[in-house]
N, C-alpha and C positions, 0 to 999 in steps of 0.2 A: 111646942110650936103653936102659934096663934091659930092656924087653920084647923087644928083638931077641935078647937072650941066652936068653930063655925059650922061643923057638920051637924045639921039638924035632922033628927029622925034616922040617923045612921049610927051603927055601932062603931064607936071610936077605935075599937080593937082591930077593925078591918083596914089595916094599913099595908099597902104593897110598897116594896122598895126595890129600886134599881141602884145597887151599891156603887160606890166610887170606883171600884176595880172592874165594873161590869159594862159591857157594850152590848146593845140590843138593836137589831134592825128588823123593822116590820111594823105591823099595825098593833097598837095596844089599846084595849078597851078596859076600863076599870069602873068600879063603883066605890063609894066611900072616899078613900084617900090613896093617892099615889105620890111617892117621893122619889125624885130622880136626882141622884147624886153622881151617877155615871153618865154614859153617853147613850142617847136614844135617837136613832134615825128612823123616822117614819111618822105616820099619823097617830096622834094620841087623842083619845076621846072618852068622855063620860057623859051620860045623859041623866043619871039619877040626880034628883034635886038635892042640892047641898054638897055634892061631890067636890073634892078639892084636889088640885094638882099643885105640887110644890117642886120647883126646880131649885135645888140647893146651890150654894155659892160655887161649888165645883161641878155642878151638873150642866149638861149640854143636851139640848133637843134640836135636831135638825129635821124640820117638818112642821106641819100645821098642828095646832093644839085646839081642842074643843072641849070645854068643861064649864060647869057653872061658876066655880071659884078657882082662881089661879094666882099663885104667888111665885114670882120669879126673882131669884137671887143670882142665878148663873147666866148662861148664854142660851139664847133661843134664836134660831134662824128659820123663820117661817111665820105665817099669819097666826094670830091668837084670837080665839072667839070665846068670850066669857058671858054667859047669859045673866050672871049675877055680878061678880066682882073680879077685878084684876088688881094685884098689888105688885109694884116694882120696887124692890128694895134698893138701897144705895149701891149694891154691887151688880144689879141687873144690867144685861146687855142684850137688847132685842133688835134684830134686823128683820123687820116685817111689819105688817099692819096690825093694829089692835082694834078689835070690835068688842065693845063692852057696854054694860049697863051702868056700872060705876067703876071709877079708876082712882087709884092712890099711887102717886109716884114720889119716891124719896129723893132728896137732893143727891146728885151723883149718879142716879140711874140714867141709862142711855137708851133711846129708842130711835132707830132709823126707819121711818115709815110713817104712815098716816095713823091718826087717832080718830076713831069714830064712835061717838056715843049713840047707842040705839036702844030701842025697847027690846026686851027679851024675845018676843015673838019675831021681830025683824031679824035678830041674830040667828034664830033657828031657821028662818026662811033662807038666809044667806048660806048657812051650812047645807041645807037641803038642795040648794040650787047649783052645787058644784064644788063646794069646798071639801066634799067627802074624800076624794082621792088627791092626795098631796103629790106634787111632782118629786118630793123628797123620798117617797116610799119606793120600794123596788117595783111595785105594780105601776105606779105613776111614771117612773122612769122608763119602764118597758113600753108603756102606752105612748109616751113621748117619742121614743125611738121609732116605734112602728109608724106613728104619724109622719115623722120626718123622712123615713125611708120610702114610704108608699109612692110619693110623686117621682122620686128618683128611679125606683124600680120600674115604674110604669114607663118612664121615658126611655130607659135602657131596653125594655122589652119591645117598645114601638120601633126603636131604631134597628134592633135585630131583625124584626119582621120585614122591614123595608129592604134590608141588604140581601 
């Protein structure tokens, strides 16, 4: 894989894999390299300089991605934040916004969302300002449900108090 060569200062033997027959839900934090060939639902993040995330052709990520280097060949539903580089191969399908320092898109790749080239520090600031909890993670969904229920529950309680 091309991304293994890009890991600077990292031991290239440190590769984590979510295999094709594997489904994972939750928050994943990694260093060095993560390869997703299965289905991952939740927030995926790496802060170590040179870290690489690869979403294989049969891989799927539903949730936000934050990593220095990202290669997408499969399906991503969520926003993608790369402080260094994003590569979309010809089989990539992204439904979300891309925030990147540099971008490479192959003919045939698809992206539904906005593309925003920013400086690495601006991307880190965006991540820190609220991209941390993805609505695709179980914690994010639970927070959303609580936010949506709160006004309804209050109005029901107020009505019961008047009766």
